[in-house]
C-alpha positions as CSV (number, residue, x, y, z in Angstrom):
1,X,-3.2,-69.2,41.2
2,X,-4.1,-65.6,41.9
3,X,-4.4,-63.1,44.7
4,X,-5.1,-59.8,44.9
5,X,-2.8,-57.5,43.4
6,X,-0.5,-60.4,42.1
7,X,-0.7,-63.6,40.2
8,X,1.5,-65.8,39.2
9,X,1.9,-66.7,35.9
10,X,4.5,-68.9,33.4
11,X,7.3,-67.3,32.1
12,X,8.1,-64.8,34.8
13,X,10.5,-64.6,37.6
14,X,9.3,-65.4,41.5
15,X,10.8,-65.4,44.4
16,X,11.5,-68.5,46.1
17,X,12.5,-69.4,49.5
18,X,13.0,-72.8,50.7
19,X,13.4,-74.1,54.3
20,X,15.1,-76.3,55.3
21,X,17.3,-75.6,52.4
22,X,18.3,-78.4,50.0
23,X,21.5,-77.0,49.8
24,X,23.2,-75.1,53.0
25,X,23.5,-71.3,52.0
26,X,21.3,-71.5,48.6
27,X,18.0,-71.1,50.5
28,X,16.7,-68.5,48.4
29,X,16.3,-68.1,44.5
30,X,14.8,-66.0,41.6
31,X,12.5,-68.9,40.1
32,X,11.2,-69.2,36.3
33,X,8.0,-70.3,36.3
34,X,6.8,-72.6,33.3
35,X,3.6,-73.8,34.3
36,X,0.9,-73.5,37.3
37,X,-1.5,-75.6,38.1
38,X,-4.2,-76.1,40.7
39,X,-4.7,-79.9,41.2
40,X,-8.4,-80.7,42.2
41,X,-7.7,-82.7,44.7
42,X,-9.8,-80.2,46.9
43,X,-6.5,-79.9,49.4
44,X,-5.5,-76.5,47.8
45,X,-2.7,-78.2,46.1
46,X,-1.0,-76.3,43.0
47,X,1.5,-77.9,41.1
48,X,4.8,-75.6,40.0
49,X,7.0,-75.9,37.0
50,X,9.7,-73.9,37.1
51,X,13.4,-73.7,36.5
52,X,15.4,-73.0,40.0
53,X,18.4,-70.5,38.8
54,X,20.4,-69.8,41.7
55,X,21.8,-73.1,43.0
56,X,25.3,-75.0,43.3
57,X,26.7,-75.7,39.5
58,X,23.6,-75.0,37.2
59,X,19.9,-74.5,37.3
60,X,17.7,-77.1,37.1
61,X,14.1,-77.7,36.6
62,X,11.9,-78.7,39.0
63,X,8.0,-79.8,39.9
64,X,6.6,-79.3,43.0
65,X,2.9,-80.0,44.6
66,X,2.4,-77.2,46.6
67,X,-0.1,-77.4,49.5
68,X,-1.4,-74.3,50.1
69,X,-0.9,-72.7,53.8
70,X,-1.1,-69.5,53.9
71,X,-1.9,-66.4,51.1
72,X,-1.3,-62.7,50.9
73,X,-1.3,-60.5,48.3
74,X,2.3,-61.3,47.1
75,X,2.9,-64.3,49.0
76,X,2.0,-67.6,49.3
77,X,3.3,-70.2,51.6
78,X,2.7,-74.2,51.5
79,X,4.6,-77.3,52.7
80,X,5.7,-80.2,49.9
81,X,7.5,-83.5,49.9
82,X,10.7,-83.7,48.0
83,X,11.9,-86.1,45.5
84,X,13.5,-87.5,48.6
85,X,10.5,-87.8,50.7
86,X,11.1,-84.9,52.8
87,X,9.0,-82.3,54.1
88,X,10.0,-78.9,53.4
89,X,8.2,-75.3,53.4
90,X,8.5,-73.1,50.5
91,X,7.6,-69.3,50.5
92,X,6.6,-67.8,46.9
93,X,6.7,-64.0,46.7
94,X,6.3,-61.3,43.7
95,X,10.1,-60.3,43.1
96,X,11.4,-57.1,43.8
97,X,14.3,-55.0,44.3
98,X,14.0,-55.5,48.2
99,X,13.5,-59.1,48.3
100,X,16.7,-59.8,46.0
101,X,19.0,-57.4,48.5
102,X,17.8,-59.3,51.5
103,X,17.8,-63.3,50.1
104,X,20.1,-62.7,47.2
105,X,22.7,-60.2,48.0
106,X,25.7,-61.7,46.3
107,X,23.6,-61.5,43.3
108,X,22.6,-58.2,43.8
109,X,26.2,-57.3,44.3
110,X,27.7,-59.2,41.7
111,X,25.1,-58.1,38.8
112,X,23.1,-55.3,40.0
113,X,20.9,-53.3,38.0
114,X,21.3,-50.9,35.5
115,X,21.5,-47.6,36.1
116,X,19.5,-45.1,33.9
117,X,21.9,-43.3,31.7
118,X,19.8,-41.3,29.2
119,X,17.8,-38.0,30.4
120,X,15.1,-36.5,29.1
121,X,13.7,-32.9,30.3
122,X,16.9,-33.2,32.5
123,X,15.0,-36.3,34.3
124,X,16.8,-39.8,33.8
125,X,14.6,-42.6,32.0
126,X,13.0,-45.2,34.6
127,X,15.5,-48.0,35.1
128,X,14.6,-51.7,34.9
129,X,11.5,-53.0,36.4
130,X,13.0,-56.7,38.4
131,X,11.4,-58.3,35.9
132,X,13.5,-56.8,33.3
133,X,16.4,-56.7,35.5
134,X,16.9,-60.9,36.1
135,X,15.8,-61.4,32.2
136,X,18.9,-59.3,31.6
137,X,21.4,-61.1,34.1
138,X,19.4,-64.8,34.3
139,X,17.1,-65.3,31.0
140,X,14.0,-64.7,29.9
141,X,13.4,-68.3,28.5
142,X,13.6,-71.4,29.8
143,X,16.4,-72.2,27.8
144,X,18.4,-69.8,28.5
145,X,17.7,-69.9,32.3
146,X,18.9,-73.3,31.9
147,X,22.1,-72.8,30.3
148,X,23.4,-69.7,31.1
149,X,25.1,-68.0,28.2
150,X,25.0,-69.9,24.7
151,X,27.0,-70.0,21.4
152,X,25.4,-68.0,18.6
153,X,23.3,-70.2,16.1
154,X,25.5,-68.9,13.5
155,X,28.0,-71.6,13.2
156,X,29.8,-69.3,11.0
157,X,30.0,-66.8,14.1
158,X,31.9,-69.8,16.0
159,X,35.0,-70.8,14.6
160,X,37.4,-72.9,15.6
161,X,40.8,-72.3,17.8
162,X,43.2,-71.4,14.8
163,X,46.0,-74.3,14.1
164,X,48.4,-71.4,15.6
165,X,47.9,-71.7,18.9
166,X,49.6,-72.0,22.8
167,X,49.0,-73.8,26.1
168,X,49.5,-72.9,29.5
169,X,48.0,-73.9,32.6
170,X,46.1,-72.0,34.9
171,X,45.0,-74.5,37.8
172,X,42.9,-72.4,39.8
173,X,39.6,-73.8,41.7
174,X,36.7,-71.2,42.3
175,X,34.5,-71.3,45.8
176,X,30.6,-72.3,45.4
177,X,29.0,-68.8,44.3
178,X,31.4,-68.0,41.8
179,X,32.0,-71.2,40.1
180,X,28.0,-71.0,39.3
181,X,28.9,-67.7,38.2
182,X,31.5,-68.2,36.0
183,X,29.6,-71.5,34.8
184,X,27.0,-69.1,33.2
185,X,29.2,-67.3,31.3
186,X,28.7,-63.8,30.1
187,X,26.3,-62.8,27.0
188,X,27.3,-58.8,26.0
189,X,24.6,-56.7,24.9
190,X,26.2,-53.8,24.3
191,X,28.6,-53.0,21.8
192,X,31.1,-52.0,24.9
193,X,30.9,-55.4,25.9
194,X,33.8,-57.2,24.1
195,X,33.6,-61.2,25.3
196,X,31.0,-63.7,24.7
197,X,31.7,-66.3,27.1
198,X,29.9,-69.7,27.6
199,X,30.5,-73.3,29.0
200,X,30.9,-76.1,26.3
201,X,30.8,-79.0,28.0
202,X,34.3,-79.2,29.8
203,X,35.6,-76.4,28.4
204,X,35.0,-73.0,28.8
205,X,35.4,-70.5,25.7
206,X,36.5,-67.4,25.7
207,X,35.0,-65.6,22.0
208,X,35.4,-61.4,21.2
209,X,32.2,-60.7,20.7
210,X,32.5,-58.4,17.7
211,X,34.7,-61.0,15.4
212,X,33.7,-64.5,17.4
213,X,37.0,-65.1,17.1
214,X,37.8,-67.8,19.8
215,X,40.8,-66.2,22.2
216,X,40.7,-68.9,24.9
217,X,39.8,-72.7,25.4
218,X,40.0,-73.3,29.2
219,X,39.2,-76.7,30.0
220,X,36.9,-77.2,33.3
221,X,36.2,-79.5,35.8
222,X,33.7,-79.9,38.9
223,X,35.0,-81.1,42.0
224,X,31.6,-81.1,43.6
225,X,30.0,-77.7,43.8
226,X,33.3,-75.9,42.8
227,X,34.8,-75.5,39.5
228,X,38.8,-76.2,38.7
229,X,39.9,-74.6,35.4
230,X,42.7,-75.8,34.7
231,X,44.8,-75.9,31.1
232,X,44.5,-72.9,28.8
233,X,44.7,-73.3,24.7
234,X,45.1,-69.4,23.3
235,X,45.0,-68.0,19.9
236,X,48.4,-67.3,18.4
237,X,47.1,-66.4,14.9
238,X,48.1,-62.6,14.3
239,X,45.5,-61.8,12.3
240,X,43.3,-62.5,14.6
241,X,45.1,-62.0,18.1
242,X,48.2,-59.8,18.6
243,X,49.0,-60.7,22.0
244,X,52.6,-63.6,22.2
245,X,52.8,-63.7,26.2
246,X,51.9,-66.9,27.7
247,X,52.5,-65.2,30.9
248,X,51.1,-61.9,30.1
249,X,48.0,-63.9,28.7
250,X,47.5,-66.0,32.1
251,X,47.5,-62.8,34.0
252,X,44.8,-61.0,31.8
253,X,42.5,-64.4,31.9
254,X,42.7,-63.8,35.8
255,X,41.8,-60.1,35.3
256,X,39.1,-60.8,32.8
257,X,37.4,-63.9,35.1
258,X,37.3,-61.3,38.1
259,X,35.4,-58.1,35.8
260,X,33.7,-60.2,32.8
261,X,32.3,-63.1,35.4
262,X,32.8,-62.2,38.6
263,X,31.8,-58.7,38.0
264,X,34.4,-58.0,40.6
265,X,37.5,-54.6,40.5
266,X,40.8,-56.1,39.8
267,X,43.6,-54.4,38.4
268,X,44.3,-54.4,35.1
269,X,48.1,-56.6,34.7
270,X,49.7,-53.8,32.6
271,X,53.3,-54.3,31.4
272,X,56.4,-52.9,33.5
273,X,56.8,-49.6,32.3
274,X,53.3,-49.0,31.6
275,X,51.4,-45.0,32.3
276,X,48.3,-45.1,34.2
277,X,46.9,-43.3,31.2
278,X,48.3,-46.8,29.0
279,X,46.7,-48.7,31.3
280,X,43.3,-47.6,31.2
281,X,43.6,-47.1,27.3
282,X,44.7,-51.0,27.1
283,X,42.1,-52.1,29.4
284,X,39.1,-50.7,27.5
285,X,40.9,-52.6,24.6
286,X,41.1,-55.8,26.6
287,X,37.8,-55.4,28.7
288,X,35.6,-52.8,27.5
289,X,32.4,-51.6,29.6
290,X,33.8,-54.1,32.4
291,X,37.1,-52.3,33.2
292,X,35.8,-49.3,34.3
């Protein structure tokens, strides 16, 4: 389906606004299109297959038969009947940063576009396009969009927790959007990002990005759309991890959840007597780019 200036294509991100919302507070989302097919019914119906990325708990596949009501150069409005028999209205848009800022402001705040850092002839290189930004943040293929961060395919890069380990309770529950972000994990894109975090069933795994060493293994449980992080196993093999205090690791983990997964500012939990300069060095060692 095409309109002047815009073509809805599979394997691209599209803005999706649904009314009434399927879930209160989650009306809008970028959606990853997997198939677009006009149905030969004479009723102006588009069959849309896509992954609905920003929704409670986790992304999900959807199929919608949209009866097109109105078209514009960068927008299509239509109606459909959901799986529960409820009529809904949807607006599909060519996605741009203004759309994201208007309809997904928390996502844009937590995962803003990367700023250009390379200068050529005194001018910064262009930043990412909206499509590139969403591929970086949410994924550029169906599996990645559905699952969020995933373990690397090489089993040698995913060693298990060593026998030398200790445990403590975190017991923290998060609001729905924070829960969604935590469950998506984190994939490092540059060397200065020092953690790879992914949800593996009922465990949230924290690995050092350079070595793959598993440092934290957190038990997780869902209560509706809220995620609770419970018992934590922590690596105590001195060849892999030098921290020895459970209490300090608890403080470090709370800090890392804030700065790595939620992209929220947090004070580094430096031990008593640490100077500001020493704390900055320690924060970089622990969290890398996320500490800035």
